[in-house]
Phi, psi and omega in degrees: 000155178227161179292159181263121177285127181281151178291146174278353175278107183264135173303125183299339180272359179299133180074001176274172176284124179234124184262126179250124181253131181210169178226137169279163178201155176274123182299343182273354187278150187295162184297325181294318179291327178292320178298320177300318178303312181294324178295324177293317180302313180295319178300315180294317179298317178294326180290327181276336183297121180084356185271338182253103187261144175262163180304334180279003180091349177283166181241153176298134176288140179237124176237162177213162179242138175264013171272112179284133185275091180275314187215186183305316182300321179289326176299318179295317180298311181293322178300315180291323173303313182294317180298319179294330180274358180080020182296127174229014174221131184247130173238114181260132184240080181284129173238357178221162169293147173203194187250108189308310186290329183278350187241265186295322180295322176293323177295319182298333183296344179277350188242160175301153185295335182272008180295129179292136175225135179237138174250108176251125186214157170279160183266065191255144176258349183293301173236093199290077172298330179294327176293317177300319182298311180296321180295316184285316178300321179294319179295317181296318180298324183294326178267016166088012178263145178280134171213157179238143175242149182229087180280097186252219184210134163208163186301142179290332185238160179106152184276343184231062180291149178234144178300147168293162180301320182294320179296315179299315181297318178299319180292318179297318179300317178298317181297326176297316177299317181291320181292326177291317178299310183281323185291335181271349179296133179084357179276172189223139169245153181240131179238125181264123181096172180266208189276107188297131174054022176065028181284107181296331181286356182246006188295148175277099178280082194301305184293319180293321178297318178296314183289321186274316187251349183073020183255136180260140179252110177268129181247124178238149181282144177292345177301324177302317180293317179298319180294317182293325174295316180297318180279355182057048181275065178204165182281111186291328178292320179291325175303315180295322178297315179297317178296314180300319179299314181295317181294324182296333180264330193215027186305319182285356179244010176257116184279112176225096186261341179230162183297322181294336182296323179291324177296318178296320178298316179299321179295319180292326176288323177298326180299324177298314182294320180297309183291321177303315180292323177294319180293322177295320181299323183261004176067036185279143179259359180192165181205172177207156185223124186293309182063275183286140001262328194297326189293309189222006185222017174245109188286003173281339180256187176276122182289133179237154189291152180299157186253017188302310182297317179303312182295320179296320180299314179304317186278001182259165183267008179204161169211204184294343180262007179103204180298144180209169177287139171288125175247099183306131186222136185244134174284161175060025179053035183279092186293318179294328174291319177300313181297322176303309180298317183299310183296318184288328176295315178293320182292335180267001180083018175112014182288148185288137180269158176242123179260124185223151161289140167279080190278233185278131175264118179263108175286184182301318181290323177297317180296320178297320179295322175300314182297316181294325182294338179249011181054042183270132178266127186294146175248164185297326185262023180279081180298324182298328181276327181288320187244333190102180182199168176250135172273099179274116187210135173204156185286339183225171172074001180285111178303135176305326185302335183283002174283346178221180176283161180302142177095356180289153179284163178304316181300313181296317180300308184291340178290344181264000189246140171239163185231076180286165176290141180295145184233192179061244189283352194255009170055033177058031182267085178103189187244140172275183176238128180230131169200168173237119183295146176286167177277175175068024171268119184252147179180211179239132170254131189205171177204125174282144177217169182223145176233127176288338179297315180261341187069027186235154171268152175223157179235114174272129186206158172202153168295152185208165180216143176276150177234153179252120180273155171307145190306316182295320180290318177302316180295319178299321179293307186284336175286333178285344178252281175205113185285353181260001184252165175287149177228134176228123184265118191243135175240119177289155183280317186248327182294137168282162183291332175294315177297315182301317180294322188279329193258005180297126184276356180197177178273000174242148167217171196217147183223140176230132184279155176055036175257125182274138179307320185299322179297316178297318181294319176300315179299318179298326176296312183295324181268001182058041178266132179291136180263116184252109172225074186280030187268124186295338181276350183268122175298157180297323179220127177248111182296135181089348178242312184270156170281143175299146183292131178298144183300326183298333177287319179298322184285346185240024171095010179119167184298305185295320181296320179293316180297320179294321179294317178296323180293333183277351183288000000 
């Protein structure tokens, strides 16, 4: 005998998140009830199909089995069906009572212990699937595995019951957390340069990131980029296309006062093409660029143009070739910032992230002084004046999309952006990106961190909203920081400004619009990431916003205590 040579044709869904939907059932139950179980499984699979989107526009594959898991033999059959289909996320739809150990628990033994499993059920007394859910979830929690339950609603009677909208929405949120967890395993990010400016909060914790998230960090030297710029290792026709595209939208807002300025602009645009092609070659889902100090602000070396436009393009939903996938990208080689953006972009289905300095925090008194300095009379809806705000500003990585509200066209977005010459440390080498974000953009502002004491990652987060300051006051704020950079004025929902100032884990923070807290919480459960919300005004559980606490946490003394215990295993 000889070994079998595998085909070089790889299934495109290999290593992606694949959701498997199944139902347990009692072998003694009548045929009509069994048919109803199968109809529910198909309904749930159809409801999920196409609903969980990845940043590249594709959707998580959803498969289902019409073999009802009555006993161990059926558990084995369904498990093998799922394994062959690449299933790495399990959705169990109990509509009848059955026997936990003989059904789902036997099925789980075929999969890794960290496989996400959700029990979604109606709250029915007729054929008590909800009783099965509690019995099975309780048994799983006792042996230390994480599982989530979704006690929802569908009709007690009828052969074709359908989930309520609320039940479906809760399940989709869970699936986003699970798909981000499983979908990013084996993926790669690329970081150019070493640890910028010695920022310990930005270090690439290579082994910990690999072990916890399954993500590989490829590190390349910036010398490669400098050499490729010098050798002009890029498509010159495409560079001209990119330049023409930018000029067609913003020529009157691109500052070019000397002949060399246009050459520097072209080099910064070429940098986007070079890095884009390198990232595509290596299959990277995110990136980072050190820049400071060696690249453009150390006069002992050869000065090279700033990378602001390049970084913004990666984080945007379009470029000169039209609509594109958001590739989260971090300035200053901030790997923990990159990971924050990466996770939140995937959890939101591909929404563009905003990379910001945690710059000046304007408390209530500071905001009042701003208003008084411009003789501004307060209005009822002035959230920035009532609570204060953060001036989020940084020279790179600001997605173009954040110049307008979500849903704006490419033309509308670029009409709000200017490209002044870079100032301060960068010796006028190239162009920055400048805009002021509009108000009323809601989402989550967050920051990933790491502790060598616990060996764990944590995520400090709060819901947040952008605010729009009166024009004169906004100008006073951004001119007091840097008038050539993007500015986004952010108000946290629950954190007081004193808390916000004191608890920031780094000098950068990140925001993604239309990201629901429950999705982030589910993902933190799967990755065993500590959830940090030390805000005294935030309740422990907010119904309709938060995911219910998994039972395994309650049985082991609380969420953080359980996660720390799991990390020590």
